[in-house]
C-alpha positions in Angstrom: 106.2 116.8 137.3 103.8 117.6 139.8 106.1 115.7 142.5 109.4 117.5 141.2 110.6 114.5 139.4 112.4 116.0 136.0 111.8 114.0 132.7 113.0 114.2 129.2 110.5 114.4 125.9 112.5 113.6 123.0 111.2 113.7 119.2 113.4 113.0 115.9 114.7 116.2 114.5 114.2 116.0 110.8 117.5 115.3 109.6 117.8 112.1 112.0 117.4 109.6 109.2 114.3 107.1 109.5 112.2 108.5 112.5 110.5 105.5 113.2 113.8 103.1 113.1 115.7 105.8 114.9 113.4 106.0 117.7 112.8 102.4 118.3 116.2 101.4 117.7 117.6 104.3 120.1 115.0 102.7 122.7 116.0 99.3 122.1 119.9 99.9 122.4 119.4 102.3 126.0 117.8 99.0 127.3 120.8 96.8 126.3 123.2 99.3 127.3 121.5 99.6 130.7 120.2 96.3 131.2 122.6 94.2 130.1 126.1 96.2 129.9 125.5 98.0 133.4 126.4 101.5 131.8 124.6 104.3 133.2 121.8 105.3 131.0 118.6 107.1 131.7 115.5 104.7 132.2 113.0 104.9 129.0 109.6 105.4 131.0 107.7 105.6 128.0 108.2 105.8 123.8 106.2 105.4 120.6 107.8 104.6 117.3 104.9 106.0 115.4 103.3 109.4 114.4 99.9 108.1 114.5 99.3 109.7 118.0 98.1 112.7 120.0 101.5 114.2 119.6 101.8 113.4 116.1 105.4 112.6 116.1 107.8 109.6 117.6 109.0 110.2 120.9 110.6 108.7 123.8 110.3 109.7 127.2 112.5 109.2 130.0 114.4 110.0 133.2 116.6 113.2 133.4 120.4 112.4 133.1 122.0 113.1 136.5 124.9 115.3 137.2 126.9 118.0 134.9 127.4 117.8 131.3 131.3 117.0 131.2 131.8 119.9 128.6 131.0 122.3 131.2 133.2 121.2 133.7 135.8 119.4 132.2 138.5 122.8 132.2 137.9 123.0 135.4 138.5 120.0 136.9 142.0 119.0 138.5 144.0 116.7 136.6 143.7 114.0 138.9 140.0 113.8 138.4 140.4 113.9 134.9 142.6 110.9 134.9 139.5 109.2 137.2 137.3 109.8 134.3 139.6 108.4 131.8 139.8 105.4 133.7 136.1 105.4 134.1 136.0 105.7 129.9 138.3 102.8 129.9 135.8 100.7 131.9 132.2 101.9 129.9 134.6 101.0 126.5 135.6 97.6 128.2 131.8 97.1 128.6 130.7 97.9 124.9 133.2 95.5 123.3 132.3 92.9 126.0 129.8 90.8 124.1 130.5 90.2 120.3 127.6 89.3 117.8 126.7 87.7 114.2 125.8 90.8 112.0 126.4 94.1 111.8 123.4 96.8 111.9 121.4 98.3 114.5 119.7 96.8 117.5 115.6 96.3 117.8 113.5 94.5 120.2 113.0 91.2 119.1 109.3 91.7 119.1 109.3 94.7 117.3 108.1 93.3 113.5 110.9 95.9 111.8 111.2 94.8 108.0 114.6 93.2 107.6 115.3 92.3 111.4 117.0 89.1 111.8 117.3 86.9 115.1 120.5 88.0 117.0 123.6 85.5 117.4 126.0 86.6 120.2 129.2 84.5 119.2 131.0 85.9 122.9 129.8 86.2 125.9 128.9 84.4 129.3 126.0 81.9 128.3 123.2 83.2 131.1 123.3 87.0 129.6 123.8 84.9 125.8 120.3 83.5 126.6 118.5 86.8 127.7 120.4 89.0 124.9 119.2 86.3 122.0 115.3 86.1 123.2 114.9 89.9 123.4 116.9 91.3 120.7 117.3 91.5 116.9 119.4 93.1 114.2 118.3 94.9 111.7 118.4 98.1 109.2 121.3 100.5 110.0 119.9 103.8 111.2 122.8 106.0 110.8 121.5 108.9 109.1 124.0 109.0 106.1 122.4 105.5 105.0 119.1 107.5 104.8 120.0 110.8 103.1 118.5 112.0 99.8 117.5 108.8 97.4 119.6 106.6 99.5 116.6 105.9 101.5 114.8 104.4 98.5 117.9 101.6 97.9 118.5 98.3 99.4 121.7 99.0 101.3 120.5 99.3 104.7 121.8 95.9 106.6 122.0 94.3 108.5 125.5 92.7 107.2 127.2 89.4 107.7 131.0 90.7 107.6 132.8 93.6 107.3 133.7 92.6 103.5 129.8 92.6 102.9 129.6 95.9 104.7 132.2 97.7 102.9 131.3 96.4 99.4 127.6 97.6 100.2 128.6 101.3 100.9 130.7 101.3 97.6 128.0 99.5 95.2 125.5 101.9 97.2 127.4 105.2 96.0 128.2 104.1 92.7 124.3 103.1 92.0 123.6 106.4 93.2 126.0 108.5 91.6 124.8 106.7 88.2 121.2 107.8 88.8 121.3 110.8 90.8 124.6 112.5 90.7 124.4 116.2 89.1 127.8 117.2 87.3 126.9 120.8 87.3 129.6 123.1 87.8 130.6 123.4 91.4 130.2 126.6 93.7 132.9 128.2 95.9 132.8 127.9 99.1 135.1 129.2 101.3 135.2 126.1 103.8 135.3 123.1 101.5 138.4 122.5 99.1 136.5 121.3 95.4 138.5 119.4 93.2 138.7 119.4 89.6 137.4 115.6 89.2 134.4 116.4 92.1 132.1 116.9 89.7 132.6 113.9 87.4 130.8 110.9 87.8 132.8 108.6 85.9 136.1 109.9 88.3 134.2 109.0 91.8 132.9 105.4 90.1 136.3 104.9 89.1 137.6 105.6 92.5 134.9 103.8 94.6 135.5 100.6 92.2 139.3 100.6 93.0 138.2 100.4 96.8 135.6 97.2 95.8 138.8 95.7 94.6 141.0 95.9 97.6 138.2 95.0 100.2 138.7 91.4 100.7 142.6 92.0 100.6 142.7 94.6 103.6 140.0 93.9 106.2 142.1 92.9 109.2 142.6 88.6 109.2 142.0 88.9 113.0 138.6 87.6 113.7 138.1 89.7 117.0 139.2 93.1 115.2 136.2 92.4 112.5 133.6 91.4 115.2 130.4 93.1 115.2 130.6 95.0 118.9 127.8 98.0 120.0 129.4 101.0 120.1 128.2 104.5 121.1 128.7 106.6 117.9 128.8 110.0 119.6 131.0 109.6 123.0 132.2 113.4 123.2 131.9 115.4 126.6 128.3 117.0 125.8 127.0 113.3 126.0 128.6 112.7 129.5 127.4 113.3 132.7 129.2 113.3 135.8 128.8 113.7 139.6 130.1 116.1 141.9 132.6 113.7 143.4 133.6 113.5 139.6 132.5 110.2 138.4 130.7 109.4 135.4 126.8 109.6 135.9 125.0 109.2 132.7 125.6 108.8 129.3 122.9 110.0 126.7 122.3 110.0 122.7 122.7 106.4 122.1 120.9 107.6 118.6 122.7 105.6 115.8 124.7 103.3 118.0 124.8 100.0 116.2 126.9 96.7 116.0 129.8 97.9 114.4 133.1 95.9 112.9 135.7 97.0 116.2 138.6 98.1 113.9 136.0 100.6 112.1 134.0 101.9 115.1 136.2 102.1 118.1 137.9 104.9 118.8 139.7 106.6 121.9 137.5 109.7 123.3 137.4 112.6 121.9 138.4 114.1 125.2 141.9 113.1 124.2 144.3 115.2 121.7 146.6 113.0 120.0 147.4 115.8 118.3 150.2 116.9 121.0 153.9 115.9 121.5 154.0 114.0 124.6 155.4 116.0 127.8 155.1 114.2 131.1 156.5 116.9 133.2 156.7 120.5 132.9 160.3 122.6 132.0 162.5 123.7 134.4 162.2 126.9 133.2 158.6 127.1 133.1 158.3 130.0 135.2 160.6 132.6 133.2 158.3 131.7 130.2 155.6 134.0 129.2 151.5 133.3 129.9 150.7 132.3 126.7 153.7 129.6 126.5 152.9 128.4 130.4 149.2 127.8 129.4 150.0 125.7 126.2 152.6 123.6 128.0 150.6 123.2 130.9 148.1 121.9 128.2 150.4 119.7 126.4 151.6 118.2 129.8 147.9 117.4 130.7 147.2 115.7 127.7 149.9 113.5 127.4 149.3 112.8 131.1 145.7 111.5 130.0 147.2 109.7 127.3 149.5 107.6 128.8 146.7 107.0 131.6 144.1 106.1 128.6 146.5 103.7 127.1 148.2 102.0 130.2 144.7 101.2 131.6 143.5 100.1 128.3 146.0 97.7 127.9 145.3 96.4 131.4 141.7 96.2 131.5 140.9 96.2 127.8 143.0 94.3 125.7 140.7 94.4 122.7 140.7 98.0 122.1 144.3 98.2 122.9 144.4 95.3 119.9 142.6 98.0 117.9 144.3 101.2 119.0 147.9 98.8 117.7 146.5 97.9 114.4 149.1 99.2 111.8 146.7 100.3 109.1 144.0 101.4 111.8 143.3 105.0 110.5 143.8 104.3 107.2 140.8 101.7 107.1 138.8 104.1 109.6 139.4 106.7 107.1 138.4 105.3 104.0 135.4 103.9 105.6 134.4 107.5 106.4 135.2 109.2 103.2 133.6 106.1 100.7 129.8 106.6 101.5 130.2 110.4 101.0 132.6 111.4 97.7 129.6 113.7 96.0 128.1 115.1 98.6 131.6 115.7 100.3 134.6 115.5 98.7 136.4 113.0 96.6 140.0 114.7 97.5 140.3 112.7 101.0 139.5 109.6 99.7 141.6 109.2 96.9 144.2 109.8 99.2 143.4 107.1 101.2 143.3 105.1 98.2 146.9 106.5 97.2 147.9 105.3 100.4 146.7 102.0 100.3 148.6 101.3 97.2 152.2 102.7 98.6 151.7 100.7 101.8 150.4 97.7 100.2 153.6 95.7 101.0 153.0 96.4 104.5 149.5 94.8 104.4 151.1 90.9 104.7 149.3 90.7 101.1 151.4 88.6 98.5 149.4 89.8 95.4 150.3 93.0 94.0 147.6 95.9 94.4 144.6 95.5 92.0 145.0 99.2 91.2 147.5 101.8 89.9 147.8 105.5 90.2 150.2 106.6 87.6 152.9 109.0 88.6 151.4 112.0 86.7 148.0 111.7 88.9 150.3 111.4 92.1 151.9 114.6 91.0 148.7 116.1 90.3 147.0 114.8 93.6 150.0 116.3 95.5 149.4 119.7 93.8 145.6 120.2 94.9 146.9 118.7 98.5 147.9 122.6 99.1 144.4 124.1 98.0 142.7 121.2 100.2 145.2 122.0 103.0 144.2 125.6 102.7 140.5 124.9 103.4 141.2 122.6 106.2 142.7 125.7 108.1 139.6 127.7 107.7 138.4 125.1 110.0 141.5 125.6 112.2 141.0 129.5 112.6 137.5 128.7 114.1 139.2 126.9 117.1 138.8 128.8 120.5 135.0 129.6 118.6 134.3 126.4 118.1 134.7 123.5 118.9 135.7 120.1 116.9 132.6 119.0 118.3 130.4 121.6 117.5 130.4 123.7 121.1 130.7 126.9 122.0 131.5 129.3 125.0 128.8 132.0 126.5 131.2 134.3 125.3 131.8 133.1 122.1 128.2 132.3 121.5 127.5 135.3 119.4 130.4 135.5 117.3 129.8 131.5 116.2 126.4 132.3 115.0 127.2 135.1 113.3 130.3 133.1 111.5 127.7 129.8 110.6 124.8 132.3 109.6 127.4 133.6 106.9 128.5 130.2 106.0 124.7 129.2 105.5 124.0 131.6 103.2 127.2 130.8 101.5 125.8 127.2 101.3 122.5 127.7 100.3 123.8 129.2 97.3 125.2 125.5 96.3 121.6 124.4 96.3 118.6 124.5 94.4 115.0 123.4 92.9 113.6 120.8 95.4 116.7 120.4 97.2 116.8 124.2 98.3 112.6 123.7 99.0 112.9 120.6 101.1 115.9 122.2 103.2 114.2 125.6 103.6 110.9 123.7 104.7 112.9 121.6 107.1 114.6 124.6 108.4 111.8 127.0 109.0 110.9 125.4 112.5 114.1 125.8 113.5 114.6 129.3 112.6 111.2 130.4 114.4 112.5 129.2 117.2 115.5 131.5 117.7 118.5 131.1 119.1 119.7 129.3 121.6 121.4 130.7 124.8 124.3 128.5 125.5 
């Protein structure tokens, strides 16, 4: 601006989901996080949730995030500063889980007039805060874009929901209805990055798996009321959306698009900065200086991650017991994966969803349920599934080979950017061969403006 102040203007990307709902909900969520939870969030200066304006687009105008993006400086920070940031992560997570709601869905302002919104009832929190929340906010249709992809935008499966059971059943029934009406069982196209099972293009196989899941939901959803309580959670809590001061303190958290009041056992996850794939090692070995450089670097990373995980878990146990309870739930990962896979078996991949269902049956007795598992995989079905596992794992190795070029969060360093662009350009061309007709025309129309902009510089 003329006075030197910087602001950010944000308009919806074509793949962002319902543009009006997404804009309205993001503004309400940012205000909730900033004013109610006291989380450092950019202040919204102006916004419009309709394209009936001179801009001809929905928009949000907000303050610029202060500080440096964490992913730009993380590698160069000393371990002491990293541990301090991890402790701040715990505090942010504690604030997010502070308020419990009675419904699952996205937040909106109470006077928004959004169809499908329902009054919010806060079931846990300070009384003065509860009154303020209930007078200003409501909960309505979820804005996560996977709920609006393709013909799903015209289906009545957008919430809000009153329980975890209702939410999970809604997703499974939505996919069954979508597959019955819109799935195209044409022969699969070969893609180098994704395994396609023999049953991937069989609507019958997908529906059978989804019905298996439906039959188990009431049994496997946690009985602990805290674990199933709806709480706000940031959907994309990675290092690109976090800013820090020079002193190493979190200064701002951005990109609240798609945030919703999720069941804690589904939505709450440890920070993506933590690599839970490492074997815990709390100090360097005695012969460290005699090892080659590559081994030394690997051990430094292993020790650093081990220390950060230890700090995160001990601080979480002390400061945020609900999150610690989520992390210690015996079937937490299986339940999270079921929720992640159930809504995209046709558009993405059936194999990992079936893997979860097999795991549920195998571990059924450990769920503490007296009734038998309502479905059964035969020995032959399991044998075939295990045979396919090799092919599936091979496709996953493709992504592991990109480590060092692209991070799991989609970032590329300046020196690797050109290589990443070339790889993804080749993948895009192969991927375009898998779509046709109206879907291809729609994709080209949406992506043309991105192509015209050219590649970013970093």
